[in-house]
N, C-alpha and C positions, 0 to 999 in steps of 0.2 A: 890355189895357189896359179898366176894366168899364165896360159900355156904360152912357150917359147916359138915365133913362130920359126924357128926352125926345128923345129921336133914335129912340125903337125904338116902332114899331106896330105888333105883333100883328095876324094876319086869322085868327086862328082860328076868329071868331064867323063869318068869311063863305065857311070852307068848307065841301067838303060833308063830313057827320057820318060817324061811325062804323057808324052803324044800316046810312047810305049803301053802304058798303064792305063790310059783312060782309051783304046784302042782296044785295050784286050777284055774291060772290062763293061767299054758300049756306053760310057755315060764320062762328064766333064764333074771334076772335081770342084768343090766350091764350101767357102766356111759360112753356116750361119752363127751370127753372134747373138747370142740373145741377151740381153739388159734386164736390169729391174730389180725390185727390192725383194727381200726374203719372203719367200708365201707368195709371190703374185704370179706366181705358177709356171714359170720356165720348163720347169722338168715337166711338167706334168703334158703341157706342150708339145717339147721334146721328145716323148717318148710318144706321140700319138703320131706325130711326124714319121716316125721314125717306122714303126710298123705301116702308115701306110706309104712309104718310099718299098717298104720291102716287098708288098704287094704289089708293084706295077714293077719288080726288078731292079729296084737300084741301091746300091749298096752305100749303107750310110754308117756311121760310129758317133754315137753322143758321149761328150766328156764334160762330163755334168762337176760342179763345184766341190761335192760332198765325197762322192768318188776319188777324184784327184786328190783332196787334203786327206786322205787316208793310205794314198800310197804317194805318186812321187812326191806330193809338196808337203807332205806331212810334218817336216821341219819348219814349214814358216806359222807365224799368227797371225794376227789382224793389226799389225802395223803399215801405219801408210808405205813405207819400205819392202815389207813382205806383202802387203796386198800388190803392189807395181811386180814385187820380183814373182809372185803365182800368179799373174796375168802375160807375164814376159815369157815362163814357163810353156803355160797351155797356147802361147801365140805359137811359140817354136814346135808343140807338137804339132799343133793342127796343122800347120804350114806343110806336114810331111805329112800328113792323110789328104791334105787338097792336094797336093801335089801328084799322088798315089793316084788320085782319081774317085776322092772319095768323098762322098757329102757329109761333112761336119756339120755337127751343130752343139755348139760351145753353148754352156746353162753356167753363166757368170754374175753374179753383183756388177761386178767393174765399174763403178761409184762415179767415176769422173769422166767426160770429155777427153783430157790427157791421154789416159790410160785406156780407153777404147781404143782412140788412135795413135798408139804405142801397136797396139795388135793390130791395125789395120794397119801399117806401115811393114809389120816383118809378115804376114800373110801375104797382100799383096792386094790394092785397092779394088784390080779387078775381079780377083777370088771374096771378096769380102763382103756379106750383106748383115748391114746392121738390125736387128729387130728389138725393138721398145716392145717392152710387157709393160704397158703403163696400168694397172692394176693400180687404183691410190692408196695409200699408205692405213685409210682407214679400214679397207676391205683387207689388204694384207694381215694387220696386226687384229682384226676380227677372225680370220684365219687360225693365223698365227698356227701353225701345223705342228712346231717343232719346238715350241714353248719361250721362244726367245726374243719374241716382244716384251711376253711378261717376265723375264731376269733381266732384260735389259731397261725396263722403268722401273726394277728395282735397284737399280743400278749392280747388278752382278755381271752384266757384260760390257767392258768398254769396247768403245769404238763400234758402235753398233750401228749400220747403215741406215739412216731413215730415224732412228732417237739418238742418238750421241756422236754419227759423224755422216754428215751431209750424201746424198745421191743427185748427182747432173743429172736430168734429165737430157736424152740424146738433142742438137741441134738438129738434125735432120737423117734422121733413120728412113732406110727402105722402106719400113712396116712397122707401124704402132699398132698393137692391143691391148685394149681393155678386160679381160679378164671376169671384170666383173657385169660386163654391158652385151657378150657376145657366147655362145654356148661351142663347149671344145672342141667340135664339126666344124663349127666356122673359122677357130683358130687354125685348126689343122691344115683345113684346106686353102688359107690366105698364106701359109708359109712354102707347101708343096707348091701353090703357083708360082712363090718365090724362088722356088730349087728349083723348077722346071723351066723357068726363063732363059736358066742358063743350060 
């Protein structure tokens, strides 16, 4: 049921401001949106960045695809419509974190430029940094951490990105990392530098 505008009374104008929150934390909120194929290394890089930012006294929150799908988005499948809704919800949640002054790292396949643009529009272009984990498909498949590529090749997983569903590489990411060519330390340093620019 769609809410009736006569029954919705937002209090955004009465809440403490983003600036109040950022002053309290001594940092600026930003969204680092990591996109790439399953097994490309998004979560691994995010965990390294989280630890490095923590060492520097910067509050950070990771929003990871599997964690979110086991909770708030547990009711969504992998159809095109559900993938879009998955990313829409994540972007709305991410926006709340960012506006609270938290460095937020989203790790989602988010396979199309259109769906990532939707996330950017919701969060706000000034707060959104796109990081493409550009690890080649053959390397992601070689790792096959979750066994999903093997299942997709056998036809057991429908609409699997990179096999039976397309992945569009970002047109102009703020940062591109190929985890098959870089060390984890190099990858983490590059993302941390991107965060610290803001």
